[in-house]
PDB file of N, CA, C and O in Angstrom:
ATOM      1  N   MET A   1     104.607  82.890 109.728  1.00  0.00           N
ATOM      2  CA  MET A   1     104.527  83.440 108.366  1.00  0.00           C
ATOM      3  C   MET A   1     105.268  84.409 107.966  1.00  0.00           C
ATOM      4  O   MET A   1     105.928  85.080 108.760  1.00  0.00           O
ATOM      5  N   ALA A   2     105.262  84.648 106.481  1.00  0.00           N
ATOM      6  CA  ALA A   2     106.262  85.670 106.216  1.00  0.00           C
ATOM      7  C   ALA A   2     105.776  86.627 106.388  1.00  0.00           C
ATOM      8  O   ALA A   2     104.561  86.691 106.573  1.00  0.00           O
ATOM      9  N   GLY A   3     106.927  88.186 106.382  1.00  0.00           N
ATOM     10  CA  GLY A   3     106.821  89.136 106.845  1.00  0.00           C
ATOM     11  C   GLY A   3     107.287  89.944 105.061  1.00  0.00           C
ATOM     12  O   GLY A   3     108.207  89.405 104.444  1.00  0.00           O
ATOM     13  N   TYR A   4     106.835  90.728 104.658  1.00  0.00           N
ATOM     14  CA  TYR A   4     106.871  91.605 103.493  1.00  0.00           C
ATOM     15  C   TYR A   4     106.960  93.310 103.504  1.00  0.00           C
ATOM     16  O   TYR A   4     106.002  93.979 103.891  1.00  0.00           O
ATOM     17  N   TRP A   5     107.916  93.773 103.147  1.00  0.00           N
ATOM     18  CA  TRP A   5     108.139  95.451 103.302  1.00  0.00           C
ATOM     19  C   TRP A   5     107.701  95.524 101.918  1.00  0.00           C
ATOM     20  O   TRP A   5     108.079  94.872 100.945  1.00  0.00           O
ATOM     21  N   ILE A   6     106.447  96.845 102.061  1.00  0.00           N
ATOM     22  CA  ILE A   6     106.115  97.044 100.985  1.00  0.00           C
ATOM     23  C   ILE A   6     106.503  98.537 100.909  1.00  0.00           C
ATOM     24  O   ILE A   6     106.069  99.142 101.890  1.00  0.00           O
ATOM     25  N   ALA A   7     107.043  99.153 100.227  1.00  0.00           N
ATOM     26  CA  ALA A   7     107.648 100.653 100.307  1.00  0.00           C
ATOM     27  C   ALA A   7     107.152 101.197  98.886  1.00  0.00           C
ATOM     28  O   ALA A   7     107.251 100.518  97.863  1.00  0.00           O
ATOM     29  N   HIS A   8     106.631 102.430  98.916  1.00  0.00           N
ATOM     30  CA  HIS A   8     106.292 103.391  97.920  1.00  0.00           C
ATOM     31  C   HIS A   8     107.322 104.643  97.950  1.00  0.00           C
ATOM     32  O   HIS A   8     107.573 104.979  99.108  1.00  0.00           O
ATOM     33  N   VAL A   9     107.924 105.350  97.046  1.00  0.00           N
ATOM     34  CA  VAL A   9     108.999 105.841  96.748  1.00  0.00           C
ATOM     35  C   VAL A   9     108.996 106.998  95.718  1.00  0.00           C
ATOM     36  O   VAL A   9     108.904 106.606  94.555  1.00  0.00           O
ATOM     37  N   ALA A  10     109.069 108.203  95.874  1.00  0.00           N
ATOM     38  CA  ALA A  10     109.482 109.166  95.275  1.00  0.00           C
ATOM     39  C   ALA A  10     110.862 109.978  95.372  1.00  0.00           C
ATOM     40  O   ALA A  10     111.097 110.883  96.172  1.00  0.00           O
ATOM     41  N   VAL A  11     111.697 109.486  94.425  1.00  0.00           N
ATOM     42  CA  VAL A  11     112.847 110.082  94.324  1.00  0.00           C
ATOM     43  C   VAL A  11     113.034 111.331  94.355  1.00  0.00           C
ATOM     44  O   VAL A  11     112.359 111.821  93.449  1.00  0.00           O
ATOM     45  N   SER A  12     113.632 112.174  94.956  1.00  0.00           N
ATOM     46  CA  SER A  12     114.186 113.568  94.506  1.00  0.00           C
ATOM     47  C   SER A  12     115.867 113.531  93.756  1.00  0.00           C
ATOM     48  O   SER A  12     116.381 114.193  92.854  1.00  0.00           O
ATOM     49  N   ASP A  13     116.278 112.612  94.482  1.00  0.00           N
ATOM     50  CA  ASP A  13     118.003 112.865  94.520  1.00  0.00           C
ATOM     51  C   ASP A  13     118.410 111.453  94.030  1.00  0.00           C
ATOM     52  O   ASP A  13     118.777 110.672  94.908  1.00  0.00           O
ATOM     53  N   PRO A  14     118.397 111.062  92.873  1.00  0.00           N
ATOM     54  CA  PRO A  14     118.526 109.608  92.493  1.00  0.00           C
ATOM     55  C   PRO A  14     120.156 109.666  93.228  1.00  0.00           C
ATOM     56  O   PRO A  14     120.173 108.848  94.148  1.00  0.00           O
ATOM     57  N   GLU A  15     121.494 110.378  93.091  1.00  0.00           N
ATOM     58  CA  GLU A  15     122.878 110.289  93.391  1.00  0.00           C
ATOM     59  C   GLU A  15     122.788 109.485  94.873  1.00  0.00           C
ATOM     60  O   GLU A  15     123.197 108.382  95.237  1.00  0.00           O
ATOM     61  N   VAL A  16     121.869 110.843  95.724  1.00  0.00           N
ATOM     62  CA  VAL A  16     121.874 110.134  97.099  1.00  0.00           C
ATOM     63  C   VAL A  16     121.212 109.049  97.303  1.00  0.00           C
ATOM     64  O   VAL A  16     121.580 108.242  98.158  1.00  0.00           O
ATOM     65  N   TYR A  17     120.031 108.843  96.477  1.00  0.00           N
ATOM     66  CA  TYR A  17     119.298 107.507  97.085  1.00  0.00           C
ATOM     67  C   TYR A  17     120.000 106.245  96.716  1.00  0.00           C
ATOM     68  O   TYR A  17     120.024 105.266  97.462  1.00  0.00           O
ATOM     69  N   GLY A  18     120.570 106.292  95.547  1.00  0.00           N
ATOM     70  CA  GLY A  18     121.875 105.222  95.253  1.00  0.00           C
ATOM     71  C   GLY A  18     122.867 104.426  96.428  1.00  0.00           C
ATOM     72  O   GLY A  18     123.318 103.290  96.571  1.00  0.00           O
ATOM     73  N   GLU A  19     122.925 105.792  97.207  1.00  0.00           N
ATOM     74  CA  GLU A  19     123.762 105.182  98.370  1.00  0.00           C
ATOM     75  C   GLU A  19     122.771 104.687  99.628  1.00  0.00           C
ATOM     76  O   GLU A  19     123.086 104.094 100.659  1.00  0.00           O
ATOM     77  N   TYR A  20     121.737 105.049  99.265  1.00  0.00           N
ATOM     78  CA  TYR A  20     120.513 104.327 100.228  1.00  0.00           C
ATOM     79  C   TYR A  20     120.339 102.925  99.901  1.00  0.00           C
ATOM     80  O   TYR A  20     120.280 102.098 100.810  1.00  0.00           O
ATOM     81  N   ALA A  21     120.222 102.460  98.234  1.00  0.00           N
ATOM     82  CA  ALA A  21     120.274 101.544  97.932  1.00  0.00           C
ATOM     83  C   ALA A  21     121.488 100.276  98.177  1.00  0.00           C
ATOM     84  O   ALA A  21     121.256  99.098  98.452  1.00  0.00           O
ATOM     85  N   LYS A  22     122.649 100.843  98.008  1.00  0.00           N
ATOM     86  CA  LYS A  22     123.404 100.152  98.214  1.00  0.00           C
ATOM     87  C   LYS A  22     123.162  99.461  99.744  1.00  0.00           C
ATOM     88  O   LYS A  22     123.070  98.240  99.869  1.00  0.00           O
ATOM     89  N   LEU A  23     123.084 100.256 100.723  1.00  0.00           N
ATOM     90  CA  LEU A  23     123.358  99.887 102.010  1.00  0.00           C
ATOM     91  C   LEU A  23     122.089  98.834 102.305  1.00  0.00           C
ATOM     92  O   LEU A  23     122.071  97.668 102.699  1.00  0.00           O
ATOM     93  N   ALA A  24     120.941  99.866 101.902  1.00  0.00           N
ATOM     94  CA  ALA A  24     119.799  98.895 102.348  1.00  0.00           C
ATOM     95  C   ALA A  24     119.915  97.514 101.667  1.00  0.00           C
ATOM     96  O   ALA A  24     119.569  96.533 102.326  1.00  0.00           O
ATOM     97  N   THR A  25     120.286  97.378 100.642  1.00  0.00           N
ATOM     98  CA  THR A  25     120.592  95.693  99.624  1.00  0.00           C
ATOM     99  C   THR A  25     121.533  94.891 100.745  1.00  0.00           C
ATOM    100  O   THR A  25     121.330  93.747 101.150  1.00  0.00           O
ATOM    101  N   GLU A  26     122.444  95.646 101.080  1.00  0.00           N
ATOM    102  CA  GLU A  26     123.127  94.706 102.117  1.00  0.00           C
ATOM    103  C   GLU A  26     122.275  94.446 103.411  1.00  0.00           C
ATOM    104  O   GLU A  26     121.882  93.342 103.789  1.00  0.00           O
ATOM    105  N   ALA A  27     122.065  95.621 104.005  1.00  0.00           N
ATOM    106  CA  ALA A  27     120.755  94.886 105.316  1.00  0.00           C
ATOM    107  C   ALA A  27     119.860  94.109 105.221  1.00  0.00           C
ATOM    108  O   ALA A  27     119.523  93.475 106.222  1.00  0.00           O
ATOM    109  N   ILE A  28     119.118  93.898 103.828  1.00  0.00           N
ATOM    110  CA  ILE A  28     118.078  93.133 103.406  1.00  0.00           C
ATOM    111  C   ILE A  28     118.737  91.810 103.296  1.00  0.00           C
ATOM    112  O   ILE A  28     118.315  90.757 103.775  1.00  0.00           O
ATOM    113  N   ALA A  29     119.984  92.013 102.505  1.00  0.00           N
ATOM    114  CA  ALA A  29     120.281  90.411 102.356  1.00  0.00           C
ATOM    115  C   ALA A  29     120.962  89.469 103.740  1.00  0.00           C
ATOM    116  O   ALA A  29     120.866  88.267 103.991  1.00  0.00           O
ATOM    117  N   ALA A  30     121.568  90.430 104.371  1.00  0.00           N
ATOM    118  CA  ALA A  30     122.081  90.310 105.853  1.00  0.00           C
ATOM    119  C   ALA A  30     120.929  89.760 106.492  1.00  0.00           C
ATOM    120  O   ALA A  30     121.290  88.761 107.114  1.00  0.00           O
ATOM    121  N   HIS A  31     119.420  90.012 106.648  1.00  0.00           N
ATOM    122  CA  HIS A  31     117.974  89.603 107.407  1.00  0.00           C
ATOM    123  C   HIS A  31     117.885  88.418 106.264  1.00  0.00           C
ATOM    124  O   HIS A  31     116.696  88.110 106.185  1.00  0.00           O
ATOM    125  N   GLY A  32     118.550  87.754 105.488  1.00  0.00           N
ATOM    126  CA  GLY A  32     117.565  87.132 104.351  1.00  0.00           C
ATOM    127  C   GLY A  32     116.155  87.872 103.699  1.00  0.00           C
ATOM    128  O   GLY A  32     115.216  87.232 103.227  1.00  0.00           O
ATOM    129  N   GLY A  33     116.195  88.713 103.747  1.00  0.00           N
ATOM    130  CA  GLY A  33     115.644  89.387 102.943  1.00  0.00           C
ATOM    131  C   GLY A  33     115.373  89.089 101.110  1.00  0.00           C
ATOM    132  O   GLY A  33     116.436  89.147 100.491  1.00  0.00           O
ATOM    133  N   GLU A  34     114.242  88.820 100.309  1.00  0.00           N
ATOM    134  CA  GLU A  34     114.608  88.583  98.931  1.00  0.00           C
ATOM    135  C   GLU A  34     113.520  89.286  98.243  1.00  0.00           C
ATOM    136  O   GLU A  34     112.354  88.988  98.506  1.00  0.00           O
ATOM    137  N   PHE A  35     113.888  90.466  97.128  1.00  0.00           N
ATOM    138  CA  PHE A  35     113.361  91.272  96.485  1.00  0.00           C
ATOM    139  C   PHE A  35     112.162  90.386  96.037  1.00  0.00           C
ATOM    140  O   PHE A  35     112.222  89.157  96.089  1.00  0.00           O
ATOM    141  N   LEU A  36     111.245  90.957  95.667  1.00  0.00           N
ATOM    142  CA  LEU A  36     110.110  90.289  94.890  1.00  0.00           C
ATOM    143  C   LEU A  36     109.707  91.310  93.668  1.00  0.00           C
ATOM    144  O   LEU A  36     109.516  90.973  92.499  1.00  0.00           O
ATOM    145  N   ALA A  37     109.630  92.510  94.158  1.00  0.00           N
ATOM    146  CA  ALA A  37     109.437  93.693  93.126  1.00  0.00           C
ATOM    147  C   ALA A  37     110.237  94.443  93.555  1.00  0.00           C
ATOM    148  O   ALA A  37     110.364  94.536  94.775  1.00  0.00           O
ATOM    149  N   ARG A  38     111.173  95.357  92.512  1.00  0.00           N
ATOM    150  CA  ARG A  38     112.041  96.671  92.584  1.00  0.00           C
ATOM    151  C   ARG A  38     112.200  97.655  91.530  1.00  0.00           C
ATOM    152  O   ARG A  38     113.001  97.612  90.597  1.00  0.00           O
ATOM    153  N   GLY A  39     111.157  98.737  91.850  1.00  0.00           N
ATOM    154  CA  GLY A  39     111.170  99.303  90.549  1.00  0.00           C
ATOM    155  C   GLY A  39     110.511  99.103  89.284  1.00  0.00           C
ATOM    156  O   GLY A  39     110.543  99.815  88.281  1.00  0.00           O
ATOM    157  N   THR A  40     109.967  98.124  89.475  1.00  0.00           N
ATOM    158  CA  THR A  40     109.271  97.267  87.846  1.00  0.00           C
ATOM    159  C   THR A  40     108.032  97.960  87.556  1.00  0.00           C
ATOM    160  O   THR A  40     107.643  98.757  88.409  1.00  0.00           O
ATOM    161  N   ARG A  41     107.371  97.807  86.551  1.00  0.00           N
ATOM    162  CA  ARG A  41     106.348  98.629  86.035  1.00  0.00           C
ATOM    163  C   ARG A  41     105.411  98.094  87.290  1.00  0.00           C
ATOM    164  O   ARG A  41     105.375  97.016  87.884  1.00  0.00           O
ATOM    165  N   THR A  42     104.466  99.671  87.468  1.00  0.00           N
ATOM    166  CA  THR A  42     103.351  99.452  88.558  1.00  0.00           C
ATOM    167  C   THR A  42     102.390 100.029  87.609  1.00  0.00           C
ATOM    168  O   THR A  42     102.872 100.613  86.638  1.00  0.00           O
ATOM    169  N   LEU A  43     100.951  99.956  87.737  1.00  0.00           N
ATOM    170  CA  LEU A  43      99.904  99.887  87.554  1.00  0.00           C
ATOM    171  C   LEU A  43      98.985 100.892  88.818  1.00  0.00           C
ATOM    172  O   LEU A  43      98.196 100.438  89.646  1.00  0.00           O
ATOM    173  N   TRP A  44      99.282 101.974  88.683  1.00  0.00           N
ATOM    174  CA  TRP A  44      98.721 102.754  89.904  1.00  0.00           C
ATOM    175  C   TRP A  44      97.073 103.244  89.860  1.00  0.00           C
ATOM    176  O   TRP A  44      96.591 104.171  89.209  1.00  0.00           O
ATOM    177  N   LEU A  45      96.238 102.083  90.985  1.00  0.00           N
ATOM    178  CA  LEU A  45      94.824 102.656  90.618  1.00  0.00           C
ATOM    179  C   LEU A  45      94.646 103.578  91.425  1.00  0.00           C
ATOM    180  O   LEU A  45      94.186 104.529  90.793  1.00  0.00           O
ATOM    181  N   GLU A  46      94.788 103.891  92.768  1.00  0.00           N
ATOM    182  CA  GLU A  46      94.343 104.585  93.973  1.00  0.00           C
ATOM    183  C   GLU A  46      95.405 105.032  94.684  1.00  0.00           C
ATOM    184  O   GLU A  46      96.461 104.401  94.672  1.00  0.00           O
ATOM    185  N   GLY A  47      95.249 106.218  95.418  1.00  0.00           N
ATOM    186  CA  GLY A  47      96.086 106.920  96.205  1.00  0.00           C
ATOM    187  C   GLY A  47      97.067 107.508  95.600  1.00  0.00           C
ATOM    188  O   GLY A  47      97.097 107.764  94.396  1.00  0.00           O
ATOM    189  N   LYS A  48      97.818 107.723  96.309  1.00  0.00           N
ATOM    190  CA  LYS A  48      99.073 108.831  96.023  1.00  0.00           C
ATOM    191  C   LYS A  48     100.086 108.124  95.438  1.00  0.00           C
ATOM    192  O   LYS A  48     100.730 107.236  95.996  1.00  0.00           O
ATOM    193  N   GLU A  49     100.284 108.654  93.908  1.00  0.00           N
ATOM    194  CA  GLU A  49     101.323 107.752  93.222  1.00  0.00           C
ATOM    195  C   GLU A  49     103.022 107.768  93.242  1.00  0.00           C
ATOM    196  O   GLU A  49     103.697 108.770  93.001  1.00  0.00           O
ATOM    197  N   ARG A  50     103.337 106.977  93.445  1.00  0.00           N
ATOM    198  CA  ARG A  50     105.016 107.033  93.569  1.00  0.00           C
ATOM    199  C   ARG A  50     105.369 105.917  92.368  1.00  0.00           C
ATOM    200  O   ARG A  50     104.788 104.880  92.048  1.00  0.00           O
ATOM    201  N   GLU A  51     106.779 106.686  91.747  1.00  0.00           N
ATOM    202  CA  GLU A  51     107.128 106.007  90.709  1.00  0.00           C
ATOM    203  C   GLU A  51     107.998 104.930  91.090  1.00  0.00           C
ATOM    204  O   GLU A  51     108.414 104.278  90.132  1.00  0.00           O
ATOM    205  N   ARG A  52     108.354 104.594  92.130  1.00  0.00           N
ATOM    206  CA  ARG A  52     109.392 103.450  92.701  1.00  0.00           C
ATOM    207  C   ARG A  52     108.505 102.981  93.716  1.00  0.00           C
ATOM    208  O   ARG A  52     107.856 103.690  94.485  1.00  0.00           O
ATOM    209  N   ASN A  53     108.532 101.229  93.639  1.00  0.00           N
ATOM    210  CA  ASN A  53     107.695 100.574  94.408  1.00  0.00           C
ATOM    211  C   ASN A  53     108.181  99.309  94.814  1.00  0.00           C
ATOM    212  O   ASN A  53     108.213  98.606  93.804  1.00  0.00           O
ATOM    213  N   VAL A  54     108.498  98.800  95.608  1.00  0.00           N
ATOM    214  CA  VAL A  54     109.277  97.660  96.434  1.00  0.00           C
ATOM    215  C   VAL A  54     108.848  96.569  97.341  1.00  0.00           C
ATOM    216  O   VAL A  54     108.398  96.987  98.408  1.00  0.00           O
ATOM    217  N   ILE A  55     108.870  95.201  97.190  1.00  0.00           N
ATOM    218  CA  ILE A  55     108.496  94.013  97.494  1.00  0.00           C
ATOM    219  C   ILE A  55     109.272  93.439  97.920  1.00  0.00           C
ATOM    220  O   ILE A  55     109.890  92.699  97.154  1.00  0.00           O
ATOM    221  N   VAL A  56     109.720  93.478  99.615  1.00  0.00           N
ATOM    222  CA  VAL A  56     110.673  92.459 100.115  1.00  0.00           C
ATOM    223  C   VAL A  56     110.493  91.292 101.053  1.00  0.00           C
ATOM    224  O   VAL A  56     110.592  91.694 102.212  1.00  0.00           O
ATOM    225  N   ARG A  57     110.242  89.863 100.975  1.00  0.00           N
ATOM    226  CA  ARG A  57     109.889  89.295 101.697  1.00  0.00           C
ATOM    227  C   ARG A  57     110.856  88.380 102.681  1.00  0.00           C
ATOM    228  O   ARG A  57     111.799  87.670 102.332  1.00  0.00           O
ATOM    229  N   PHE A  58     110.423  88.571 103.802  1.00  0.00           N
ATOM    230  CA  PHE A  58     111.356  88.010 104.628  1.00  0.00           C
ATOM    231  C   PHE A  58     110.831  86.855 105.254  1.00  0.00           C
ATOM    232  O   PHE A  58     109.619  86.684 105.118  1.00  0.00           O
ATOM    233  N   ALA A  59     111.644  85.801 106.087  1.00  0.00           N
ATOM    234  CA  ALA A  59     110.791  84.918 106.768  1.00  0.00           C
ATOM    235  C   ALA A  59     109.779  84.911 108.008  1.00  0.00           C
ATOM    236  O   ALA A  59     109.064  84.034 108.494  1.00  0.00           O
ATOM    237  N   SER A  60     109.997  86.136 108.291  1.00  0.00           N
ATOM    238  CA  SER A  60     108.637  86.860 109.109  1.00  0.00           C
ATOM    239  C   SER A  60     108.688  88.002 109.904  1.00  0.00           C
ATOM    240  O   SER A  60     109.805  88.281 110.339  1.00  0.00           O
ATOM    241  N   VAL A  61     107.803  88.700 110.190  1.00  0.00           N
ATOM    242  CA  VAL A  61     107.719  89.843 110.284  1.00  0.00           C
ATOM    243  C   VAL A  61     108.330  90.192 111.369  1.00  0.00           C
ATOM    244  O   VAL A  61     108.357  91.405 111.576  1.00  0.00           O
ATOM    245  N   GLU A  62     109.057  89.215 112.477  1.00  0.00           N
ATOM    246  CA  GLU A  62     110.246  89.961 113.114  1.00  0.00           C
ATOM    247  C   GLU A  62     111.357  89.955 112.422  1.00  0.00           C
ATOM    248  O   GLU A  62     112.151  90.854 112.699  1.00  0.00           O
ATOM    249  N   ASP A  63     111.643  89.229 111.623  1.00  0.00           N
ATOM    250  CA  ASP A  63     112.976  89.234 110.588  1.00  0.00           C
ATOM    251  C   ASP A  63     113.104  90.552 109.797  1.00  0.00           C
ATOM    252  O   ASP A  63     114.141  91.076 109.390  1.00  0.00           O
ATOM    253  N   ALA A  64     111.717  91.015 109.653  1.00  0.00           N
ATOM    254  CA  ALA A  64     111.751  92.224 108.919  1.00  0.00           C
ATOM    255  C   ALA A  64     111.852  93.242 109.918  1.00  0.00           C
ATOM    256  O   ALA A  64     112.700  94.067 109.579  1.00  0.00           O
ATOM    257  N   GLU A  65     111.465  93.435 110.720  1.00  0.00           N
ATOM    258  CA  GLU A  65     111.341  94.697 111.553  1.00  0.00           C
ATOM    259  C   GLU A  65     112.919  94.325 112.647  1.00  0.00           C
ATOM    260  O   GLU A  65     112.983  95.208 113.503  1.00  0.00           O
ATOM    261  N   ARG A  66     114.000  93.392 112.782  1.00  0.00           N
ATOM    262  CA  ARG A  66     115.042  93.501 112.844  1.00  0.00           C
ATOM    263  C   ARG A  66     115.911  94.221 111.809  1.00  0.00           C
ATOM    264  O   ARG A  66     116.787  95.020 112.137  1.00  0.00           O
ATOM    265  N   CYS A  67     115.591  93.859 110.397  1.00  0.00           N
ATOM    266  CA  CYS A  67     116.429  94.436 109.767  1.00  0.00           C
ATOM    267  C   CYS A  67     116.418  95.675 109.459  1.00  0.00           C
ATOM    268  O   CYS A  67     117.477  96.232 109.170  1.00  0.00           O
ATOM    269  N   TYR A  68     114.979  96.491 109.458  1.00  0.00           N
ATOM    270  CA  TYR A  68     114.641  97.817 109.803  1.00  0.00           C
ATOM    271  C   TYR A  68     115.642  98.520 111.075  1.00  0.00           C
ATOM    272  O   TYR A  68     116.278  99.574 111.101  1.00  0.00           O
ATOM    273  N   HIS A  69     115.489  97.597 111.928  1.00  0.00           N
ATOM    274  CA  HIS A  69     116.086  98.551 113.218  1.00  0.00           C
ATOM    275  C   HIS A  69     117.724  98.319 113.341  1.00  0.00           C
ATOM    276  O   HIS A  69     118.345  98.756 114.309  1.00  0.00           O
ATOM    277  N   SER A  70     118.373  97.573 112.243  1.00  0.00           N
ATOM    278  CA  SER A  70     119.431  96.983 111.988  1.00  0.00           C
ATOM    279  C   SER A  70     120.241  98.399 111.753  1.00  0.00           C
ATOM    280  O   SER A  70     119.755  99.399 111.226  1.00  0.00           O
ATOM    281  N   PRO A  71     121.449  98.278 112.210  1.00  0.00           N
ATOM    282  CA  PRO A  71     122.446  99.641 112.396  1.00  0.00           C
ATOM    283  C   PRO A  71     122.935  99.955 110.784  1.00  0.00           C
ATOM    284  O   PRO A  71     123.304 101.059 110.385  1.00  0.00           O
ATOM    285  N   THR A  72     122.857  98.858 110.054  1.00  0.00           N
ATOM    286  CA  THR A  72     123.092  99.015 108.572  1.00  0.00           C
ATOM    287  C   THR A  72     121.987  99.768 107.720  1.00  0.00           C
ATOM    288  O   THR A  72     122.106 100.629 106.848  1.00  0.00           O
ATOM    289  N   TYR A  73     120.905  99.173 108.251  1.00  0.00           N
ATOM    290  CA  TYR A  73     120.082  99.948 107.595  1.00  0.00           C
ATOM    291  C   TYR A  73     119.345 101.471 107.794  1.00  0.00           C
ATOM    292  O   TYR A  73     118.863 102.233 106.956  1.00  0.00           O
ATOM    293  N   GLN A  74     119.465 101.573 109.198  1.00  0.00           N
ATOM    294  CA  GLN A  74     119.171 102.722 109.801  1.00  0.00           C
ATOM    295  C   GLN A  74     120.296 103.560 109.503  1.00  0.00           C
ATOM    296  O   GLN A  74     120.138 104.761 109.723  1.00  0.00           O
ATOM    297  N   GLN A  75     121.708 103.068 108.920  1.00  0.00           N
ATOM    298  CA  GLN A  75     122.585 104.348 108.272  1.00  0.00           C
ATOM    299  C   GLN A  75     122.211 104.676 106.829  1.00  0.00           C
ATOM    300  O   GLN A  75     122.489 105.744 106.283  1.00  0.00           O
ATOM    301  N   ALA A  76     121.502 103.578 106.215  1.00  0.00           N
ATOM    302  CA  ALA A  76     121.161 103.842 104.849  1.00  0.00           C
ATOM    303  C   ALA A  76     119.771 104.425 104.904  1.00  0.00           C
ATOM    304  O   ALA A  76     119.299 104.717 103.805  1.00  0.00           O
ATOM    305  N   LEU A  77     119.059 104.641 105.912  1.00  0.00           N
ATOM    306  CA  LEU A  77     117.964 105.620 106.008  1.00  0.00           C
ATOM    307  C   LEU A  77     118.235 106.774 105.581  1.00  0.00           C
ATOM    308  O   LEU A  77     117.744 107.441 104.671  1.00  0.00           O
ATOM    309  N   LYS A  78     119.450 107.058 106.650  1.00  0.00           N
ATOM    310  CA  LYS A  78     119.662 108.563 106.424  1.00  0.00           C
ATOM    311  C   LYS A  78     119.729 109.157 104.917  1.00  0.00           C
ATOM    312  O   LYS A  78     119.391 110.271 104.517  1.00  0.00           O
ATOM    313  N   PHE A  79     120.254 108.098 104.237  1.00  0.00           N
ATOM    314  CA  PHE A  79     120.023 108.830 102.877  1.00  0.00           C
ATOM    315  C   PHE A  79     119.294 108.992 102.054  1.00  0.00           C
ATOM    316  O   PHE A  79     119.229 109.802 101.129  1.00  0.00           O
ATOM    317  N   ALA A  80     118.174 107.486 102.670  1.00  0.00           N
ATOM    318  CA  ALA A  80     116.826 107.678 101.926  1.00  0.00           C
ATOM    319  C   ALA A  80     116.111 109.176 102.289  1.00  0.00           C
ATOM    320  O   ALA A  80     115.903 110.015 101.413  1.00  0.00           O
ATOM    321  N   LYS A  81     115.885 109.309 103.233  1.00  0.00           N
ATOM    322  CA  LYS A  81     115.366 110.599 104.087  1.00  0.00           C
ATOM    323  C   LYS A  81     115.759 111.837 103.156  1.00  0.00           C
ATOM    324  O   LYS A  81     114.881 112.594 102.744  1.00  0.00           O
ATOM    325  N   ALA A  82     117.204 112.033 102.813  1.00  0.00           N
ATOM    326  CA  ALA A  82     117.330 112.874 102.520  1.00  0.00           C
ATOM    327  C   ALA A  82     117.204 112.939 101.026  1.00  0.00           C
ATOM    328  O   ALA A  82     117.505 114.076 100.661  1.00  0.00           O
ATOM    329  N   SER A  83     116.961 112.363 100.277  1.00  0.00           N
ATOM    330  CA  SER A  83     116.521 111.915  98.659  1.00  0.00           C
ATOM    331  C   SER A  83     115.337 111.417  98.462  1.00  0.00           C
ATOM    332  O   SER A  83     115.302 110.978  97.312  1.00  0.00           O
ATOM    333  N   ALA A  84     114.088 111.222  99.145  1.00  0.00           N
ATOM    334  CA  ALA A  84     113.213 110.535  98.645  1.00  0.00           C
ATOM    335  C   ALA A  84     111.899 110.728  99.680  1.00  0.00           C
ATOM    336  O   ALA A  84     112.118 110.767 100.891  1.00  0.00           O
ATOM    337  N   GLU A  85     110.858 110.819  99.289  1.00  0.00           N
ATOM    338  CA  GLU A  85     109.476 110.757  99.908  1.00  0.00           C
ATOM    339  C   GLU A  85     109.144 109.538 100.328  1.00  0.00           C
ATOM    340  O   GLU A  85     109.059 108.912  99.271  1.00  0.00           O
ATOM    341  N   ARG A  86     108.833 108.595 101.439  1.00  0.00           N
ATOM    342  CA  ARG A  86     108.746 107.262 100.886  1.00  0.00           C
ATOM    343  C   ARG A  86     107.459 106.958 101.998  1.00  0.00           C
ATOM    344  O   ARG A  86     106.963 107.815 102.729  1.00  0.00           O
ATOM    345  N   ASP A  87     107.059 105.527 101.928  1.00  0.00           N
ATOM    346  CA  ASP A  87     105.831 105.147 102.720  1.00  0.00           C
ATOM    347  C   ASP A  87     106.269 103.587 102.936  1.00  0.00           C
ATOM    348  O   ASP A  87     106.384 103.020 101.849  1.00  0.00           O
ATOM    349  N   LEU A  88     106.493 102.902 103.851  1.00  0.00           N
ATOM    350  CA  LEU A  88     107.020 101.946 104.035  1.00  0.00           C
ATOM    351  C   LEU A  88     106.158 101.156 105.166  1.00  0.00           C
ATOM    352  O   LEU A  88     105.757 101.652 106.218  1.00  0.00           O
ATOM    353  N   CYS A  89     105.985 100.002 104.784  1.00  0.00           N
ATOM    354  CA  CYS A  89     104.937  99.401 106.014  1.00  0.00           C
ATOM    355  C   CYS A  89     105.481  97.699 105.772  1.00  0.00           C
ATOM    356  O   CYS A  89     105.936  97.114 104.789  1.00  0.00           O
ATOM    357  N   ILE A  90     105.207  97.312 107.047  1.00  0.00           N
ATOM    358  CA  ILE A  90     105.654  95.577 106.738  1.00  0.00           C
ATOM    359  C   ILE A  90     104.243  94.888 107.438  1.00  0.00           C
ATOM    360  O   ILE A  90     103.707  95.265 108.480  1.00  0.00           O
ATOM    361  N   ILE A  91     103.860  93.899 106.656  1.00  0.00           N
ATOM    362  CA  ILE A  91     102.811  92.920 106.585  1.00  0.00           C
ATOM    363  C   ILE A  91     102.892  91.512 106.692  1.00  0.00           C
ATOM    364  O   ILE A  91     103.990  91.123 106.291  1.00  0.00           O
ATOM    365  N   GLU A  92     102.164  90.610 107.072  1.00  0.00           N
ATOM    366  CA  GLU A  92     102.340  89.486 107.525  1.00  0.00           C
ATOM    367  C   GLU A  92     101.561  88.929 106.718  1.00  0.00           C
ATOM    368  O   GLU A  92     100.372  89.218 106.584  1.00  0.00           O
ATOM    369  N   GLY A  93     102.308  87.887 105.973  1.00  0.00           N
ATOM    370  CA  GLY A  93     101.297  87.222 105.044  1.00  0.00           C
ATOM    371  C   GLY A  93     101.923  85.541 104.557  1.00  0.00           C
ATOM    372  O   GLY A  93     102.675  84.957 105.337  1.00  0.00           O
ATOM    373  N   ASN A  94     101.705  85.187 103.830  1.00  0.00           N
ATOM    374  CA  ASN A  94     101.914  83.722 103.516  1.00  0.00           C
ATOM    375  C   ASN A  94     103.432  83.443 102.837  1.00  0.00           C
ATOM    376  O   ASN A  94     103.766  82.301 102.521  1.00  0.00           O
TER     377      ASN A  94
END
């Protein structure tokens, strides 16, 4: 079954977050990830609203987890943590 990253992000420093995005995109591509939604229009109905929302599809939950723990993504994560408040989960789906 596919694995999906779902991220909700509030960016505080767009320049630094741009560095995260470059490295994260590289890591995601290297692990077969496909962006399904990335910073597109969001209609927030419940919970804590974040202006940036991302959905990435991987072939499996294991591939999604390997991407997250990869050296490239861990380097990217340093930029993300310095420039944004984020929630990220991996879910299994079709």
